C-alpha positions in Angstrom: 0.0 0.0 0.0 1.4 3.4 -1.0 1.0 6.0 1.7 1.2 9.7 1.1 4.4 11.4 2.4 4.4 12.7 6.0 5.4 16.3 5.9 6.6 18.3 8.9 7.8 21.9 9.2 9.5 23.3 12.3 7.9 26.4 13.6 10.4 28.9 12.2 9.9 27.4 8.7 6.2 26.9 8.9 5.1 29.5 6.2 7.4 27.8 3.6 6.3 24.4 4.8 2.6 25.3 4.4 3.3 26.4 0.8 5.0 23.1 0.1 2.0 21.2 1.7 -0.4 23.2 -0.5 1.6 22.1 -3.6 1.4 18.5 -2.4 -2.3 18.7 -1.7 -1.7 17.6 1.9 -1.5 19.2 5.3 1.5 19.7 7.6 1.7 17.0 10.3 1.5 18.1 13.9 4.5 18.4 16.1 5.3 19.7 19.6 8.1 22.2 19.9 8.8 23.2 23.5 11.3 25.6 25.1 12.8 25.2 28.5 14.1 27.9 30.8 17.7 26.7 30.4 17.6 27.5 26.7 17.2 23.8 25.8 14.3 22.5 23.7 12.4 19.5 22.7 10.6 18.6 19.5 8.6 15.5 18.9 6.1 14.3 16.2 2.5 14.1 17.4 1.5 11.7 14.6 2.5 8.2 13.8 5.6 8.0 11.6 6.4 4.3 12.0 7.3 2.7 8.6 6.6 6.0 6.8 8.6 8.2 4.5 8.9 11.5 6.4 9.9 14.9 5.0 11.0 17.8 7.4 11.1 21.4 6.1 13.5 23.7 7.9 15.6 26.6 6.4 18.9 27.0 8.3 19.4 30.7 8.0 20.1 32.7 11.1 17.5 35.3 12.0 16.5 37.4 15.0 15.9 35.1 17.9 17.2 32.0 16.2 20.8 31.5 15.0 21.8 29.0 12.3 23.3 26.9 15.0 20.1 26.7 17.0 18.1 25.9 13.9 20.5 23.2 12.9 20.5 21.5 16.3 16.7 21.5 16.4 16.4 19.9 13.0 19.0 17.2 13.8 17.3 16.4 17.1 13.9 16.1 15.4 15.4 13.8 12.7 16.8 11.6 15.6 13.4 11.6 17.2 11.7 10.5 13.9 14.2 7.7 13.5 13.7 6.5 17.0 9.9 6.6 16.4 10.4 4.1 13.5 10.3 6.3 10.4 11.5 4.3 7.4 13.1 7.2 5.6 13.7 10.8 6.7 14.4 13.5 4.2 15.6 16.9 5.4 14.3 19.7 3.2 16.6 22.7 3.9 15.6 25.4 1.4 18.7 27.2 2.7 21.6 25.1 4.0 23.9 26.8 6.6 27.7 26.7 6.4 27.7 25.9 2.7 30.1 28.8 2.0 33.0 27.2 3.8 33.6 24.3 1.4 37.4 24.3 1.2 40.5 25.3 3.0 41.7 28.8 2.2 44.0 29.3 5.2 46.2 26.9 7.1 44.2 24.6 9.4 40.9 26.0 8.1 37.7 24.0 8.8 35.7 22.5 5.9 32.2 23.1 7.3 30.4 21.6 4.4 31.8 18.2 5.2 31.1 18.6 9.0 27.4 19.4 8.3 27.1 16.3 6.1 28.6 14.2 8.9 26.1 15.5 11.4 23.1 14.7 9.2 24.5 11.2 8.5 25.1 10.6 12.2 21.4 11.0 12.9 20.5 8.6 10.0 19.2 11.2 7.5 18.4 9.4 4.3 18.3 12.3 1.9 18.9 16.1 2.1 17.2 18.5 -0.4 18.4 22.1 -0.7 18.0 24.9 -3.2 21.0 26.3 -5.1 23.9 24.9 -3.1 26.7 27.3 -2.9 29.2 24.9 -4.4 27.3 21.9 -6.0 30.4 19.7 -6.3 31.4 20.2 -2.6 27.7 19.6 -1.6 27.4 16.4 -3.5 30.8 15.1 -2.5 30.4 15.8 1.2 27.9 13.0 1.8 28.4 9.2 1.9 25.3 7.5 3.2 22.8 10.4 2.8 21.7 11.2 -0.7 22.1 14.9 -1.6 19.6 16.6 -3.9 20.4 20.1 -5.2 17.6 22.1 -6.8 18.9 24.9 -9.1 16.6 27.9 -9.4 17.8 29.1 -12.8 14.6 28.1 -14.5 12.4 29.7 -11.8 14.3 33.0 -12.1 14.4 32.9 -15.9 10.7 32.3 -16.1 10.0 35.2 -13.7 12.3 37.7 -15.4 11.9 36.9 -19.1 8.4 38.4 -19.4 9.5 41.8 -18.1 12.5 42.3 -20.4 10.8 43.2 -23.7 13.2 43.5 -26.6 16.1 45.1 -24.8 19.6 43.7 -25.1 20.4 41.5 -22.1 23.6 40.3 -20.5 24.0 37.9 -17.5 26.8 38.7 -15.1 28.5 36.5 -12.6 29.8 38.5 -9.6 32.8 36.2 -9.2 34.6 33.4 -11.0 33.2 30.8 -8.6 29.7 31.5 -9.7 30.3 31.3 -13.4 28.6 28.0 -14.0 25.6 29.1 -12.1 25.4 32.3 -14.2 25.9 30.3 -17.4 23.0 27.9 -16.5 20.7 30.9 -15.9 21.9 32.6 -19.1 21.0 29.5 -21.1 17.6 29.2 -19.5 16.9 32.9 -20.1 18.0 32.7 -23.7 15.6 29.7 -24.2 12.8 31.7 -22.7 13.5 34.8 -24.7 14.2 33.0 -28.0 17.3 35.1 -28.7 21.0 35.3 -27.6 21.9 36.6 -24.2 25.3 38.1 -23.5 27.6 37.2 -20.7 30.1 39.0 -18.4 32.1 38.1 -15.3 33.7 40.1 -12.4 36.9 39.0 -10.7 36.8 38.8 -6.9 39.2 37.8 -4.1 38.3 37.5 -0.5 40.8 37.3 2.3 40.1 37.9 6.0 36.9 39.6 5.2 38.4 42.0 2.7 37.2 41.8 -0.9 39.3 42.9 -3.8 39.7 42.5 -7.6 38.5 44.8 -10.3 38.8 42.9 -13.6 35.5 43.0 -15.6 35.3 40.8 -18.7 32.3 41.0 -21.1 30.1 43.6 -22.8 27.1 45.1 -20.9 27.0 48.5 -22.6 23.5 49.6 -23.3 22.1 46.3 -21.9 20.0 45.2 -19.0 22.6 43.5 -16.9 21.3 40.7 -14.6 23.7 39.7 -11.8 23.1 36.2 -10.6 24.4 34.6 -7.4 23.3 31.9 -5.0 22.6 34.3 -2.1 22.6 37.9 -1.2 23.8 38.4 2.4 25.5 41.7 3.4 25.1 42.9 -0.2 28.8 43.8 -0.6 29.5 41.4 -3.4 26.4 42.3 -5.3 27.0 46.0 -4.9 30.5 45.7 -6.3 29.0 44.0 -9.3 26.2 46.6 -9.7 28.8 49.4 -9.7 31.0 47.5 -12.2 28.1 47.0 -14.6 27.1 50.7 -14.4 30.7 51.7 -15.0 30.7 49.4 -18.0 27.7 51.2 -19.5 24.7 49.0 -18.4 21.4 50.7 -18.9 19.6 48.8 -16.1 20.9 46.5 -13.4 18.9 43.6 -11.8 20.2 41.6 -8.8 18.9 38.0 -8.7 19.7 35.2 -6.3 18.1 32.1 -4.8 18.4 33.3 -1.2 17.8 36.7 0.3 19.6 36.9 3.6 19.8 40.7 3.7 18.5 42.9 6.5 17.2 46.4 6.7 20.7 47.9 6.8 21.9 46.2 3.6 23.9 48.4 1.1 21.4 47.1 -1.6 18.9 49.6 -0.4 21.2 52.7 -0.4 22.6 55.0 -3.0 23.8 53.1 -6.1 21.4 50.3 -5.5 20.2 48.0 -8.4 16.9 48.7 -10.2 15.3 45.5 -9.1 16.1 42.7 -6.6 14.7 39.2 -7.3 15.0 36.3 -4.8 13.0 33.2 -4.1 10.8 32.7 -1.1 13.2 30.3 0.7 13.8 32.9 3.5 11.2 35.2 5.0 11.8 38.9 4.5 12.6 40.7 7.7 9.6 42.6 9.1 11.7 45.8 9.5 12.7 46.2 5.8 12.4 49.9 4.7 9.7 50.8 2.2 12.2 51.3 -0.6 13.4 47.7 -0.1 9.9 46.3 -0.3 9.3 48.2 -3.5 12.5 46.8 -5.1 12.2 43.2 -4.0 10.3 40.6 -6.1 9.7 37.2 -4.6 9.7 34.1 -6.8 7.9 31.0 -5.4 10.2 28.0 -4.9 7.8 26.0 -2.8 5.9 24.5 -5.8 9.2 23.1 -7.2 10.0 21.6 -3.8 6.6 20.1 -3.6 6.8 18.5 -7.0 10.3 17.1 -6.3 9.0 15.6 -3.0 6.1 14.1 -4.9 8.3 12.5 -7.5 10.9 11.2 -5.0 8.2 9.7 -2.8 6.7 7.8 -5.8 10.0 6.7 -7.2 9.7 9.0 -10.3 12.6 10.9 -11.8 13.1 14.5 -11.0 15.7 15.3 -13.7 13.1 16.8 -16.1 12.2 19.4 -13.5 15.7 20.7 -13.2 18.1 22.5 -15.7 21.5 21.1 -16.1 24.7 22.8 -17.4 
């Protein structure tokens, strides 16, 4: 007998979880999430999970009142509780996966956090981990041994959203650093397919050491174009603003900042002088409540929950997900 998937969402990720549940045509399963005076906590399922395929939605971004560390521990403990309760398979659905940016050693005795995160999930018996737009796909996929990693690129979602508003203007896709070139190229191909015409390309050089960003080489032609800068995330906004300035200095007519994850806060440089014309991110992370009005006017949210829902549905029924995803 084929059961429907059991879907949970921890409290901080409930809005995204509800959108995933809507896409699946089901409801979120009940859980208890308790806080103790000591700062410790407990989470347990309130519904039977024995012998079932269970999916747990929780984005691991830090936010006011909940650090990335806190969210990670809560998710890991809940996965452990599900396994102890007899769940046959547990899939962690992390729209945003913390610590993905530290995927290699850049200094002597550096940690490789991507690998440590994978080890923690595997120690609790996680069967699969789904995330959107991993920072470094190769590092993400190679970090796991017993747990199956599933990366969901958002290039098609962003291209579908942006294409209809571009008209017949010349367009160029820009990578803000060499590490994101493949991501930008994947988006460029998807956008060209949507528009039915060629799309240009440019890349900005970037070096980061001890928090200081440098590099000024800009390769590609964006003069007279709408330049679309594509990255996996926007955090402080520093990397994106460097790219915005470089595009304008190179003659871009309009500049759009696009990313999978919007980790910015109300003080981000993205909302100050020299800001891009538009900011486009998916709904993986809730926007802060204190964003200024100018920020809310600029930001456009693209729904990623329907894609996650369809991927879960196909995985649950043993169907391929490859046709849902663009590949370089």
